[in-house]
N, CA, C and O atoms as a Maestro MAE file, in Angstrom:
{
 s_m_m2io_version
 :::
 2.0.0
}

f_m_ct {
 s_m_title
 :::
 protein
 m_atom[336] {
  # First column is atom index #
  i_m_mmod_type
  r_m_x_coord
  r_m_y_coord
  r_m_z_coord
  i_m_residue_number
  s_m_chain_name
  s_m_pdb_residue_name
  s_m_pdb_atom_name
  i_m_atomic_number
  :::
  1 25 -25.065 10.656 -13.720 1 A "MET " " N  " 7
  2 3 -24.311 11.537 -12.849 1 A "MET " " CA " 6
  3 2 -24.081 10.893 -11.481 1 A "MET " " C  " 6
  4 15 -22.975 10.924 -10.939 1 A "MET " " O  " 8
  5 25 -25.158 10.304 -10.933 2 A "VAL " " N  " 7
  6 3 -25.028 9.695 -9.608 2 A "VAL " " CA " 6
  7 2 -24.038 8.527 -9.647 2 A "VAL " " C  " 6
  8 15 -23.347 8.267 -8.662 2 A "VAL " " O  " 8
  9 25 -23.969 7.823 -10.782 3 A "ASN " " N  " 7
  10 3 -23.023 6.720 -10.891 3 A "ASN " " CA " 6
  11 2 -21.580 7.214 -10.924 3 A "ASN " " C  " 6
  12 15 -20.698 6.591 -10.332 3 A "ASN " " O  " 8
  13 25 -21.337 8.316 -11.604 4 A "ALA " " N  " 7
  14 3 -19.984 8.887 -11.642 4 A "ALA " " CA " 6
  15 2 -19.546 9.335 -10.252 4 A "ALA " " C  " 6
  16 15 -18.402 9.114 -9.852 4 A "ALA " " O  " 8
  17 25 -20.454 9.959 -9.525 5 A "VAL " " N  " 7
  18 3 -20.143 10.413 -8.163 5 A "VAL " " CA " 6
  19 2 -19.891 9.212 -7.251 5 A "VAL " " C  " 6
  20 15 -18.972 9.230 -6.432 5 A "VAL " " O  " 8
  21 25 -20.709 8.175 -7.395 6 A "THR " " N  " 7
  22 3 -20.556 6.981 -6.558 6 A "THR " " CA " 6
  23 2 -19.222 6.296 -6.818 6 A "THR " " C  " 6
  24 15 -18.512 5.946 -5.876 6 A "THR " " O  " 8
  25 25 -18.873 6.101 -8.086 7 A "PHE " " N  " 7
  26 3 -17.603 5.454 -8.409 7 A "PHE " " CA " 6
  27 2 -16.435 6.271 -7.867 7 A "PHE " " C  " 6
  28 15 -15.488 5.721 -7.305 7 A "PHE " " O  " 8
  29 25 -16.510 7.580 -8.039 8 A "THR " " N  " 7
  30 3 -15.452 8.461 -7.534 8 A "THR " " CA " 6
  31 2 -15.333 8.367 -6.022 8 A "THR " " C  " 6
  32 15 -14.224 8.374 -5.488 8 A "THR " " O  " 8
  33 25 -16.446 8.281 -5.332 9 A "ALA " " N  " 7
  34 3 -16.424 8.158 -3.866 9 A "ALA " " CA " 6
  35 2 -15.766 6.848 -3.445 9 A "ALA " " C  " 6
  36 15 -14.987 6.830 -2.492 9 A "ALA " " O  " 8
  37 25 -16.065 5.765 -4.134 10 A "PHE " " N  " 7
  38 3 -15.435 4.480 -3.826 10 A "PHE " " CA " 6
  39 2 -13.929 4.548 -4.071 10 A "PHE " " C  " 6
  40 15 -13.140 4.040 -3.274 10 A "PHE " " O  " 8
  41 25 -13.537 5.180 -5.182 11 A "ARG " " N  " 7
  42 3 -12.108 5.304 -5.493 11 A "ARG " " CA " 6
  43 2 -11.401 6.160 -4.445 11 A "ARG " " C  " 6
  44 15 -10.303 5.823 -4.003 11 A "ARG " " O  " 8
  45 25 -12.022 7.253 -4.052 12 A "LEU " " N  " 7
  46 3 -11.457 8.120 -3.020 12 A "LEU " " CA " 6
  47 2 -11.320 7.369 -1.695 12 A "LEU " " C  " 6
  48 15 -10.297 7.479 -1.018 12 A "LEU " " O  " 8
  49 25 -12.343 6.611 -1.330 13 A "ASP " " N  " 7
  50 3 -12.294 5.850 -0.085 13 A "ASP " " CA " 6
  51 2 -11.201 4.782 -0.138 13 A "ASP " " C  " 6
  52 15 -10.515 4.545 0.857 13 A "ASP " " O  " 8
  53 25 -11.040 4.148 -1.282 14 A "LYS " " N  " 7
  54 3 -9.979 3.141 -1.444 14 A "LYS " " CA " 6
  55 2 -8.605 3.792 -1.271 14 A "LYS " " C  " 6
  56 15 -7.741 3.253 -0.580 14 A "LYS " " O  " 8
  57 25 -8.409 4.942 -1.897 15 A "ASN " " N  " 7
  58 3 -7.129 5.645 -1.765 15 A "ASN " " CA " 6
  59 2 -6.870 6.068 -0.328 15 A "ASN " " C  " 6
  60 15 -5.748 5.966 0.167 15 A "ASN " " O  " 8
  61 25 -7.910 6.538 0.334 16 A "ARG " " N  " 7
  62 3 -7.755 6.942 1.733 16 A "ARG " " CA " 6
  63 2 -7.484 5.744 2.635 16 A "ARG " " C  " 6
  64 15 -6.784 5.873 3.639 16 A "ARG " " O  " 8
  65 25 -8.019 4.607 2.297 17 A "ALA " " N  " 7
  66 3 -7.748 3.400 3.086 17 A "ALA " " CA " 6
  67 2 -6.268 3.034 2.990 17 A "ALA " " C  " 6
  68 15 -5.655 2.614 3.971 17 A "ALA " " O  " 8
  69 25 -5.710 3.198 1.804 18 A "ARG " " N  " 7
  70 3 -4.287 2.885 1.609 18 A "ARG " " CA " 6
  71 2 -3.380 3.816 2.401 18 A "ARG " " C  " 6
  72 15 -2.354 3.391 2.933 18 A "ARG " " O  " 8
  73 25 -3.764 5.090 2.475 19 A "THR " " N  " 7
  74 3 -2.918 6.086 3.145 19 A "THR " " CA " 6
  75 2 -3.333 6.336 4.591 19 A "THR " " C  " 6
  76 15 -2.792 7.218 5.259 19 A "THR " " O  " 8
  77 25 -4.283 5.563 5.059 20 A "GLN " " N  " 7
  78 3 -4.784 5.647 6.436 20 A "GLN " " CA " 6
  79 2 -5.276 7.046 6.789 20 A "GLN " " C  " 6
  80 15 -5.029 7.554 7.883 20 A "GLN " " O  " 8
  81 25 -5.975 7.653 5.841 21 A "GLU " " N  " 7
  82 3 -6.595 8.959 6.067 21 A "GLU " " CA " 6
  83 2 -8.052 8.760 6.471 21 A "GLU " " C  " 6
  84 15 -8.545 7.635 6.548 21 A "GLU " " O  " 8
  85 25 -8.742 9.899 6.732 22 A "TRP " " N  " 7
  86 3 -10.154 9.869 7.066 22 A "TRP " " CA " 6
  87 2 -10.921 9.205 5.932 22 A "TRP " " C  " 6
  88 15 -10.706 9.528 4.764 22 A "TRP " " O  " 8
  89 25 -11.813 8.281 6.269 23 A "ARG " " N  " 7
  90 3 -12.550 7.498 5.279 23 A "ARG " " CA " 6
  91 2 -13.973 8.007 5.109 23 A "ARG " " C  " 6
  92 15 -14.525 8.672 5.986 23 A "ARG " " O  " 8
  93 25 -14.541 7.685 3.980 24 A "ILE " " N  " 7
  94 3 -15.951 7.968 3.737 24 A "ILE " " CA " 6
  95 2 -16.750 6.898 4.478 24 A "ILE " " C  " 6
  96 15 -16.495 5.709 4.286 24 A "ILE " " O  " 8
  97 25 -17.699 7.284 5.311 25 A "PRO " " N  " 7
  98 3 -18.468 6.286 6.065 25 A "PRO " " CA " 6
  99 2 -19.204 5.310 5.143 25 A "PRO " " C  " 6
  100 15 -19.695 5.690 4.080 25 A "PRO " " O  " 8
  101 25 -19.270 4.052 5.569 26 A "GLU " " N  " 7
  102 3 -19.971 3.037 4.784 26 A "GLU " " CA " 6
  103 2 -21.421 3.436 4.550 26 A "GLU " " C  " 6
  104 15 -21.974 3.183 3.480 26 A "GLU " " O  " 8
  105 25 -22.030 4.051 5.541 27 A "LYS " " N  " 7
  106 3 -23.416 4.492 5.410 27 A "LYS " " CA " 6
  107 2 -23.568 5.451 4.227 27 A "LYS " " C  " 6
  108 15 -24.564 5.393 3.506 27 A "LYS " " O  " 8
  109 25 -22.593 6.321 4.030 28 A "THR " " N  " 7
  110 3 -22.628 7.266 2.909 28 A "THR " " CA " 6
  111 2 -22.492 6.533 1.581 28 A "THR " " C  " 6
  112 15 -23.219 6.821 0.630 28 A "THR " " O  " 8
  113 25 -21.559 5.584 1.514 29 A "LEU " " N  " 7
  114 3 -21.375 4.815 0.279 29 A "LEU " " CA " 6
  115 2 -22.635 4.022 -0.060 29 A "LEU " " C  " 6
  116 15 -23.038 3.960 -1.222 29 A "LEU " " O  " 8
  117 25 -23.253 3.419 0.948 30 A "LEU " " N  " 7
  118 3 -24.472 2.645 0.710 30 A "LEU " " CA " 6
  119 2 -25.647 3.547 0.337 30 A "LEU " " C  " 6
  120 15 -26.499 3.160 -0.463 30 A "LEU " " O  " 8
  121 25 -25.694 4.734 0.908 31 A "THR " " N  " 7
  122 3 -26.751 5.679 0.544 31 A "THR " " CA " 6
  123 2 -26.613 6.088 -0.916 31 A "THR " " C  " 6
  124 15 -27.611 6.207 -1.627 31 A "THR " " O  " 8
  125 25 -25.384 6.302 -1.359 32 A "MET " " N  " 7
  126 3 -25.151 6.632 -2.771 32 A "MET " " CA " 6
  127 2 -25.646 5.502 -3.671 32 A "MET " " C  " 6
  128 15 -26.249 5.749 -4.715 32 A "MET " " O  " 8
  129 25 -25.389 4.272 -3.261 33 A "ALA " " N  " 7
  130 3 -25.869 3.123 -4.030 33 A "ALA " " CA " 6
  131 2 -27.394 3.083 -4.033 33 A "ALA " " C  " 6
  132 15 -28.012 2.780 -5.053 33 A "ALA " " O  " 8
  133 25 -27.989 3.387 -2.897 34 A "MET " " N  " 7
  134 3 -29.440 3.306 -2.753 34 A "MET " " CA " 6
  135 2 -30.173 4.331 -3.614 34 A "MET " " C  " 6
  136 15 -31.268 4.058 -4.106 34 A "MET " " O  " 8
  137 25 -29.582 5.500 -3.799 35 A "VAL " " N  " 7
  138 3 -30.266 6.539 -4.583 35 A "VAL " " CA " 6
  139 2 -30.012 6.405 -6.088 35 A "VAL " " C  " 6
  140 15 -30.362 7.300 -6.857 35 A "VAL " " O  " 8
  141 25 -29.413 5.306 -6.502 36 A "GLY " " N  " 7
  142 3 -29.261 5.039 -7.925 36 A "GLY " " CA " 6
  143 2 -27.860 4.721 -8.384 36 A "GLY " " C  " 6
  144 15 -27.654 4.398 -9.553 36 A "GLY " " O  " 8
  145 25 -26.891 4.805 -7.492 37 A "GLY " " N  " 7
  146 3 -25.512 4.558 -7.894 37 A "GLY " " CA " 6
  147 2 -25.049 3.127 -7.706 37 A "GLY " " C  " 6
  148 15 -23.847 2.860 -7.703 37 A "GLY " " O  " 8
  149 25 -25.998 2.189 -7.548 38 A "TRP " " N  " 7
  150 3 -25.573 0.811 -7.277 38 A "TRP " " CA " 6
  151 2 -24.792 0.173 -8.423 38 A "TRP " " C  " 6
  152 15 -23.889 -0.614 -8.140 38 A "TRP " " O  " 8
  153 25 -25.076 0.460 -9.710 39 A "PRO " " N  " 7
  154 3 -24.230 -0.148 -10.746 39 A "PRO " " CA " 6
  155 2 -22.765 0.285 -10.612 39 A "PRO " " C  " 6
  156 15 -21.857 -0.536 -10.745 39 A "PRO " " O  " 8
  157 25 -22.542 1.562 -10.351 40 A "ALA " " N  " 7
  158 3 -21.174 2.064 -10.183 40 A "ALA " " CA " 6
  159 2 -20.548 1.519 -8.911 40 A "ALA " " C  " 6
  160 15 -19.348 1.247 -8.876 40 A "ALA " " O  " 8
  161 25 -21.349 1.357 -7.869 41 A "ALA " " N  " 7
  162 3 -20.834 0.809 -6.615 41 A "ALA " " CA " 6
  163 2 -20.358 -0.624 -6.818 41 A "ALA " " C  " 6
  164 15 -19.287 -0.997 -6.340 41 A "ALA " " O  " 8
  165 25 -21.154 -1.431 -7.526 42 A "LYS " " N  " 7
  166 3 -20.752 -2.817 -7.793 42 A "LYS " " CA " 6
  167 2 -19.523 -2.852 -8.697 42 A "LYS " " C  " 6
  168 15 -18.612 -3.651 -8.481 42 A "LYS " " O  " 8
  169 25 -19.500 -1.990 -9.701 43 A "LEU " " N  " 7
  170 3 -18.349 -1.930 -10.599 43 A "LEU " " CA " 6
  171 2 -17.098 -1.528 -9.834 43 A "LEU " " C  " 6
  172 15 -16.044 -2.141 -10.001 43 A "LEU " " O  " 8
  173 25 -17.206 -0.510 -9.004 44 A "ALA " " N  " 7
  174 3 -16.057 -0.059 -8.211 44 A "ALA " " CA " 6
  175 2 -15.599 -1.146 -7.256 44 A "ALA " " C  " 6
  176 15 -14.400 -1.340 -7.055 44 A "ALA " " O  " 8
  177 25 -16.546 -1.850 -6.672 45 A "GLN " " N  " 7
  178 3 -16.198 -2.933 -5.751 45 A "GLN " " CA " 6
  179 2 -15.354 -3.988 -6.475 45 A "GLN " " C  " 6
  180 15 -14.386 -4.504 -5.916 45 A "GLN " " O  " 8
  181 25 -15.720 -4.299 -7.696 46 A "ARG " " N  " 7
  182 3 -14.985 -5.315 -8.470 46 A "ARG " " CA " 6
  183 2 -13.662 -4.775 -9.017 46 A "ARG " " C  " 6
  184 15 -12.608 -5.380 -8.824 46 A "ARG " " O  " 8
  185 25 -13.728 -3.642 -9.694 47 A "VAL " " N  " 7
  186 3 -12.552 -3.089 -10.371 47 A "VAL " " CA " 6
  187 2 -11.487 -2.647 -9.374 47 A "VAL " " C  " 6
  188 15 -10.300 -2.920 -9.557 47 A "VAL " " O  " 8
  189 25 -11.919 -1.967 -8.325 48 A "LEU " " N  " 7
  190 3 -10.971 -1.441 -7.339 48 A "LEU " " CA " 6
  191 2 -10.659 -2.435 -6.225 48 A "LEU " " C  " 6
  192 15 -9.781 -2.196 -5.395 48 A "LEU " " O  " 8
  193 25 -11.384 -3.549 -6.215 49 A "ARG " " N  " 7
  194 3 -11.266 -4.549 -5.134 49 A "ARG " " CA " 6
  195 2 -11.429 -3.870 -3.779 49 A "ARG " " C  " 6
  196 15 -10.599 -4.005 -2.880 49 A "ARG " " O  " 8
  197 25 -12.524 -3.142 -3.671 50 A "HIS " " N  " 7
  198 3 -12.776 -2.352 -2.468 50 A "HIS " " CA " 6
  199 2 -14.053 -2.830 -1.795 50 A "HIS " " C  " 6
  200 15 -15.087 -2.987 -2.444 50 A "HIS " " O  " 8
  201 25 -13.977 -3.058 -0.510 51 A "LYS " " N  " 7
  202 3 -15.111 -3.497 0.304 51 A "LYS " " CA " 6
  203 2 -15.591 -4.890 -0.107 51 A "LYS " " C  " 6
  204 15 -16.778 -5.196 0.008 51 A "LYS " " O  " 8
  205 25 -14.685 -5.723 -0.580 52 A "THR " " N  " 7
  206 3 -15.080 -7.070 -1.006 52 A "THR " " CA " 6
  207 2 -15.073 -8.067 0.147 52 A "THR " " C  " 6
  208 15 -15.812 -9.050 0.114 52 A "THR " " O  " 8
  209 25 -14.260 -7.832 1.155 53 A "ARG " " N  " 7
  210 3 -14.182 -8.766 2.284 53 A "ARG " " CA " 6
  211 2 -15.105 -8.396 3.436 53 A "ARG " " C  " 6
  212 15 -15.290 -9.184 4.363 53 A "ARG " " O  " 8
  213 25 -15.676 -7.218 3.383 54 A "LYS " " N  " 7
  214 3 -16.585 -6.778 4.445 54 A "LYS " " CA " 6
  215 2 -17.981 -7.296 4.112 54 A "LYS " " C  " 6
  216 15 -18.737 -6.648 3.387 54 A "LYS " " O  " 8
  217 25 -18.318 -8.477 4.650 55 A "GLN " " N  " 7
  218 3 -19.562 -9.132 4.274 55 A "GLN " " CA " 6
  219 2 -20.828 -8.348 4.592 55 A "GLN " " C  " 6
  220 15 -21.730 -8.324 3.755 55 A "GLN " " O  " 8
  221 25 -20.950 -7.710 5.743 56 A "PRO " " N  " 7
  222 3 -22.189 -6.937 5.937 56 A "PRO " " CA " 6
  223 2 -22.360 -5.861 4.862 56 A "PRO " " C  " 6
  224 15 -23.471 -5.634 4.381 56 A "PRO " " O  " 8
  225 25 -21.275 -5.205 4.491 57 A "PHE " " N  " 7
  226 3 -21.334 -4.168 3.459 57 A "PHE " " CA " 6
  227 2 -21.684 -4.785 2.110 57 A "PHE " " C  " 6
  228 15 -22.585 -4.307 1.421 57 A "PHE " " O  " 8
  229 25 -20.975 -5.846 1.733 58 A "ALA " " N  " 7
  230 3 -21.203 -6.493 0.440 58 A "ALA " " CA " 6
  231 2 -22.628 -7.035 0.352 58 A "ALA " " C  " 6
  232 15 -23.276 -6.914 -0.688 58 A "ALA " " O  " 8
  233 25 -23.108 -7.623 1.422 59 A "ARG " " N  " 7
  234 3 -24.466 -8.172 1.449 59 A "ARG " " CA " 6
  235 2 -25.495 -7.054 1.276 59 A "ARG " " C  " 6
  236 15 -26.445 -7.190 0.505 59 A "ARG " " O  " 8
  237 25 -25.303 -5.965 1.986 60 A "THR " " N  " 7
  238 3 -26.239 -4.840 1.877 60 A "THR " " CA " 6
  239 2 -26.217 -4.253 0.471 60 A "THR " " C  " 6
  240 15 -27.265 -3.907 -0.075 60 A "THR " " O  " 8
  241 25 -25.034 -4.140 -0.111 61 A "LEU " " N  " 7
  242 3 -24.925 -3.623 -1.476 61 A "LEU " " CA " 6
  243 2 -25.650 -4.547 -2.457 61 A "LEU " " C  " 6
  244 15 -26.315 -4.073 -3.378 61 A "LEU " " O  " 8
  245 25 -25.526 -5.850 -2.265 62 A "ASN " " N  " 7
  246 3 -26.233 -6.802 -3.125 62 A "ASN " " CA " 6
  247 2 -27.744 -6.683 -2.965 62 A "ASN " " C  " 6
  248 15 -28.480 -6.768 -3.948 62 A "ASN " " O  " 8
  249 25 -28.207 -6.489 -1.747 63 A "ILE " " N  " 7
  250 3 -29.644 -6.323 -1.504 63 A "ILE " " CA " 6
  251 2 -30.160 -5.059 -2.188 63 A "ILE " " C  " 6
  252 15 -31.245 -5.058 -2.769 63 A "ILE " " O  " 8
  253 25 -29.381 -3.990 -2.114 64 A "ILE " " N  " 7
  254 3 -29.767 -2.744 -2.790 64 A "ILE " " CA " 6
  255 2 -29.873 -2.979 -4.299 64 A "ILE " " C  " 6
  256 15 -30.827 -2.532 -4.936 64 A "ILE " " O  " 8
  257 25 -28.898 -3.675 -4.860 65 A "GLY " " N  " 7
  258 3 -28.931 -3.980 -6.292 65 A "GLY " " CA " 6
  259 2 -30.132 -4.822 -6.673 65 A "GLY " " C  " 6
  260 15 -30.775 -4.561 -7.689 65 A "GLY " " O  " 8
  261 25 -30.442 -5.829 -5.868 66 A "LEU " " N  " 7
  262 3 -31.611 -6.667 -6.139 66 A "LEU " " CA " 6
  263 2 -32.903 -5.862 -6.050 66 A "LEU " " C  " 6
  264 15 -33.821 -6.063 -6.844 66 A "LEU " " O  " 8
  265 25 -32.972 -4.959 -5.093 67 A "ALA " " N  " 7
  266 3 -34.164 -4.114 -4.962 67 A "ALA " " CA " 6
  267 2 -34.348 -3.245 -6.206 67 A "ALA " " C  " 6
  268 15 -35.461 -3.103 -6.713 67 A "ALA " " O  " 8
  269 25 -33.253 -2.669 -6.692 68 A "TRP " " N  " 7
  270 3 -33.338 -1.853 -7.904 68 A "TRP " " CA " 6
  271 2 -33.749 -2.691 -9.105 68 A "TRP " " C  " 6
  272 15 -34.545 -2.239 -9.929 68 A "TRP " " O  " 8
  273 25 -33.219 -3.909 -9.217 69 A "LEU " " N  " 7
  274 3 -33.602 -4.784 -10.330 69 A "LEU " " CA " 6
  275 2 -35.074 -5.169 -10.236 69 A "LEU " " C  " 6
  276 15 -35.759 -5.262 -11.255 69 A "LEU " " O  " 8
  277 25 -35.558 -5.391 -9.023 70 A "TRP " " N  " 7
  278 3 -36.966 -5.726 -8.819 70 A "TRP " " CA " 6
  279 2 -37.851 -4.564 -9.266 70 A "TRP " " C  " 6
  280 15 -38.835 -4.769 -9.976 70 A "TRP " " O  " 8
  281 25 -37.505 -3.353 -8.853 71 A "VAL " " N  " 7
  282 3 -38.276 -2.165 -9.247 71 A "VAL " " CA " 6
  283 2 -38.238 -1.992 -10.764 71 A "VAL " " C  " 6
  284 15 -39.258 -1.693 -11.385 71 A "VAL " " O  " 8
  285 25 -37.070 -2.179 -11.351 72 A "PHE " " N  " 7
  286 3 -36.941 -2.080 -12.805 72 A "PHE " " CA " 6
  287 2 -37.829 -3.121 -13.482 72 A "PHE " " C  " 6
  288 15 -38.496 -2.828 -14.474 72 A "PHE " " O  " 8
  289 25 -37.833 -4.335 -12.939 73 A "GLY " " N  " 7
  290 3 -38.695 -5.395 -13.469 73 A "GLY " " CA " 6
  291 2 -40.169 -5.034 -13.389 73 A "GLY " " C  " 6
  292 15 -40.936 -5.330 -14.305 73 A "GLY " " O  " 8
  293 25 -40.567 -4.396 -12.298 74 A "LEU " " N  " 7
  294 3 -41.962 -3.953 -12.169 74 A "LEU " " CA " 6
  295 2 -42.322 -2.935 -13.245 74 A "LEU " " C  " 6
  296 15 -43.408 -2.990 -13.822 74 A "LEU " " O  " 8
  297 25 -41.412 -2.011 -13.512 75 A "PHE " " N  " 7
  298 3 -41.664 -1.018 -14.559 75 A "PHE " " CA " 6
  299 2 -41.775 -1.676 -15.935 75 A "PHE " " C  " 6
  300 15 -42.637 -1.309 -16.734 75 A "PHE " " O  " 8
  301 25 -40.916 -2.636 -16.205 76 A "ILE " " N  " 7
  302 3 -40.967 -3.347 -17.487 76 A "ILE " " CA " 6
  303 2 -42.273 -4.120 -17.603 76 A "ILE " " C  " 6
  304 15 -42.934 -4.075 -18.641 76 A "ILE " " O  " 8
  305 25 -42.645 -4.830 -16.541 77 A "ALA " " N  " 7
  306 3 -43.895 -5.599 -16.552 77 A "ALA " " CA " 6
  307 2 -45.096 -4.679 -16.757 77 A "ALA " " C  " 6
  308 15 -46.006 -5.003 -17.521 77 A "ALA " " O  " 8
  309 25 -45.101 -3.541 -16.083 78 A "ALA " " N  " 7
  310 3 -46.206 -2.592 -16.239 78 A "ALA " " CA " 6
  311 2 -46.267 -2.058 -17.668 78 A "ALA " " C  " 6
  312 15 -47.350 -1.893 -18.228 78 A "ALA " " O  " 8
  313 25 -45.111 -1.790 -18.249 79 A "ALA " " N  " 7
  314 3 -45.072 -1.289 -19.626 79 A "ALA " " CA " 6
  315 2 -45.595 -2.337 -20.600 79 A "ALA " " C  " 6
  316 15 -46.313 -2.011 -21.545 79 A "ALA " " O  " 8
  317 25 -45.236 -3.589 -20.368 80 A "ILE " " N  " 7
  318 3 -45.699 -4.676 -21.243 80 A "ILE " " CA " 6
  319 2 -47.206 -4.855 -21.107 80 A "ILE " " C  " 6
  320 15 -47.910 -5.012 -22.105 80 A "ILE " " O  " 8
  321 25 -47.700 -4.830 -19.874 81 A "LEU " " N  " 7
  322 3 -49.134 -5.034 -19.643 81 A "LEU " " CA " 6
  323 2 -49.981 -3.897 -20.205 81 A "LEU " " C  " 6
  324 15 -51.073 -4.134 -20.721 81 A "LEU " " O  " 8
  325 25 -49.491 -2.677 -20.109 82 A "THR " " N  " 7
  326 3 -50.273 -1.547 -20.620 82 A "THR " " CA " 6
  327 2 -50.166 -1.415 -22.138 82 A "THR " " C  " 6
  328 15 -51.048 -0.836 -22.772 82 A "THR " " O  " 8
  329 25 -49.097 -1.947 -22.721 83 A "ALA " " N  " 7
  330 3 -48.928 -1.876 -24.171 83 A "ALA " " CA " 6
  331 2 -49.806 -2.908 -24.879 83 A "ALA " " C  " 6
  332 15 -50.168 -2.736 -26.043 83 A "ALA " " O  " 8
  333 25 -50.140 -3.976 -24.167 84 A "GLY " " N  " 7
  334 3 -50.898 -5.077 -24.784 84 A "GLY " " CA " 6
  335 2 -52.333 -4.851 -24.710 84 A "GLY " " C  " 6
  336 15 -53.113 -5.678 -25.181 84 A "GLY " " O  " 8
  :::
 }
 m_bond[335] {
  # First column is bond index #
  i_m_from
  i_m_to
  i_m_order
  :::
  1 1 2 1
  2 2 3 1
  3 3 4 2
  4 3 5 1
  5 5 6 1
  6 6 7 1
  7 7 8 2
  8 7 9 1
  9 9 10 1
  10 10 11 1
  11 11 12 2
  12 11 13 1
  13 13 14 1
  14 14 15 1
  15 15 16 2
  16 15 17 1
  17 17 18 1
  18 18 19 1
  19 19 20 2
  20 19 21 1
  21 21 22 1
  22 22 23 1
  23 23 24 2
  24 23 25 1
  25 25 26 1
  26 26 27 1
  27 27 28 2
  28 27 29 1
  29 29 30 1
  30 30 31 1
  31 31 32 2
  32 31 33 1
  33 33 34 1
  34 34 35 1
  35 35 36 2
  36 35 37 1
  37 37 38 1
  38 38 39 1
  39 39 40 2
  40 39 41 1
  41 41 42 1
  42 42 43 1
  43 43 44 2
  44 43 45 1
  45 45 46 1
  46 46 47 1
  47 47 48 2
  48 47 49 1
  49 49 50 1
  50 50 51 1
  51 51 52 2
  52 51 53 1
  53 53 54 1
  54 54 55 1
  55 55 56 2
  56 55 57 1
  57 57 58 1
  58 58 59 1
  59 59 60 2
  60 59 61 1
  61 61 62 1
  62 62 63 1
  63 63 64 2
  64 63 65 1
  65 65 66 1
  66 66 67 1
  67 67 68 2
  68 67 69 1
  69 69 70 1
  70 70 71 1
  71 71 72 2
  72 71 73 1
  73 73 74 1
  74 74 75 1
  75 75 76 2
  76 75 77 1
  77 77 78 1
  78 78 79 1
  79 79 80 2
  80 79 81 1
  81 81 82 1
  82 82 83 1
  83 83 84 2
  84 83 85 1
  85 85 86 1
  86 86 87 1
  87 87 88 2
  88 87 89 1
  89 89 90 1
  90 90 91 1
  91 91 92 2
  92 91 93 1
  93 93 94 1
  94 94 95 1
  95 95 96 2
  96 95 97 1
  97 97 98 1
  98 98 99 1
  99 99 100 2
  100 99 101 1
  101 101 102 1
  102 102 103 1
  103 103 104 2
  104 103 105 1
  105 105 106 1
  106 106 107 1
  107 107 108 2
  108 107 109 1
  109 109 110 1
  110 110 111 1
  111 111 112 2
  112 111 113 1
  113 113 114 1
  114 114 115 1
  115 115 116 2
  116 115 117 1
  117 117 118 1
  118 118 119 1
  119 119 120 2
  120 119 121 1
  121 121 122 1
  122 122 123 1
  123 123 124 2
  124 123 125 1
  125 125 126 1
  126 126 127 1
  127 127 128 2
  128 127 129 1
  129 129 130 1
  130 130 131 1
  131 131 132 2
  132 131 133 1
  133 133 134 1
  134 134 135 1
  135 135 136 2
  136 135 137 1
  137 137 138 1
  138 138 139 1
  139 139 140 2
  140 139 141 1
  141 141 142 1
  142 142 143 1
  143 143 144 2
  144 143 145 1
  145 145 146 1
  146 146 147 1
  147 147 148 2
  148 147 149 1
  149 149 150 1
  150 150 151 1
  151 151 152 2
  152 151 153 1
  153 153 154 1
  154 154 155 1
  155 155 156 2
  156 155 157 1
  157 157 158 1
  158 158 159 1
  159 159 160 2
  160 159 161 1
  161 161 162 1
  162 162 163 1
  163 163 164 2
  164 163 165 1
  165 165 166 1
  166 166 167 1
  167 167 168 2
  168 167 169 1
  169 169 170 1
  170 170 171 1
  171 171 172 2
  172 171 173 1
  173 173 174 1
  174 174 175 1
  175 175 176 2
  176 175 177 1
  177 177 178 1
  178 178 179 1
  179 179 180 2
  180 179 181 1
  181 181 182 1
  182 182 183 1
  183 183 184 2
  184 183 185 1
  185 185 186 1
  186 186 187 1
  187 187 188 2
  188 187 189 1
  189 189 190 1
  190 190 191 1
  191 191 192 2
  192 191 193 1
  193 193 194 1
  194 194 195 1
  195 195 196 2
  196 195 197 1
  197 197 198 1
  198 198 199 1
  199 199 200 2
  200 199 201 1
  201 201 202 1
  202 202 203 1
  203 203 204 2
  204 203 205 1
  205 205 206 1
  206 206 207 1
  207 207 208 2
  208 207 209 1
  209 209 210 1
  210 210 211 1
  211 211 212 2
  212 211 213 1
  213 213 214 1
  214 214 215 1
  215 215 216 2
  216 215 217 1
  217 217 218 1
  218 218 219 1
  219 219 220 2
  220 219 221 1
  221 221 222 1
  222 222 223 1
  223 223 224 2
  224 223 225 1
  225 225 226 1
  226 226 227 1
  227 227 228 2
  228 227 229 1
  229 229 230 1
  230 230 231 1
  231 231 232 2
  232 231 233 1
  233 233 234 1
  234 234 235 1
  235 235 236 2
  236 235 237 1
  237 237 238 1
  238 238 239 1
  239 239 240 2
  240 239 241 1
  241 241 242 1
  242 242 243 1
  243 243 244 2
  244 243 245 1
  245 245 246 1
  246 246 247 1
  247 247 248 2
  248 247 249 1
  249 249 250 1
  250 250 251 1
  251 251 252 2
  252 251 253 1
  253 253 254 1
  254 254 255 1
  255 255 256 2
  256 255 257 1
  257 257 258 1
  258 258 259 1
  259 259 260 2
  260 259 261 1
  261 261 262 1
  262 262 263 1
  263 263 264 2
  264 263 265 1
  265 265 266 1
  266 266 267 1
  267 267 268 2
  268 267 269 1
  269 269 270 1
  270 270 271 1
  271 271 272 2
  272 271 273 1
  273 273 274 1
  274 274 275 1
  275 275 276 2
  276 275 277 1
  277 277 278 1
  278 278 279 1
  279 279 280 2
  280 279 281 1
  281 281 282 1
  282 282 283 1
  283 283 284 2
  284 283 285 1
  285 285 286 1
  286 286 287 1
  287 287 288 2
  288 287 289 1
  289 289 290 1
  290 290 291 1
  291 291 292 2
  292 291 293 1
  293 293 294 1
  294 294 295 1
  295 295 296 2
  296 295 297 1
  297 297 298 1
  298 298 299 1
  299 299 300 2
  300 299 301 1
  301 301 302 1
  302 302 303 1
  303 303 304 2
  304 303 305 1
  305 305 306 1
  306 306 307 1
  307 307 308 2
  308 307 309 1
  309 309 310 1
  310 310 311 1
  311 311 312 2
  312 311 313 1
  313 313 314 1
  314 314 315 1
  315 315 316 2
  316 315 317 1
  317 317 318 1
  318 318 319 1
  319 319 320 2
  320 319 321 1
  321 321 322 1
  322 322 323 1
  323 323 324 2
  324 323 325 1
  325 325 326 1
  326 326 327 1
  327 327 328 2
  328 327 329 1
  329 329 330 1
  330 330 331 1
  331 331 332 2
  332 331 333 1
  333 333 334 1
  334 334 335 1
  335 335 336 2
  :::
 }
}
């Protein structure tokens, strides 16, 4: 669910950027990624070509993704260690 909302927010922000309307703050988009929507955020960034040139944003989004992968790796490692 959070991924669907995140992708939709990126698409809405992209459309608003084209029409020069009020935009969704970057902090909000990054918060959505941080609470679990980072796969959709990365997908939207690629598919919609949105926020690709803004390096501070792209860098922060990548860090969020790496943090989630690290946490996921910890869960996998813990599951392997407790299963053995």
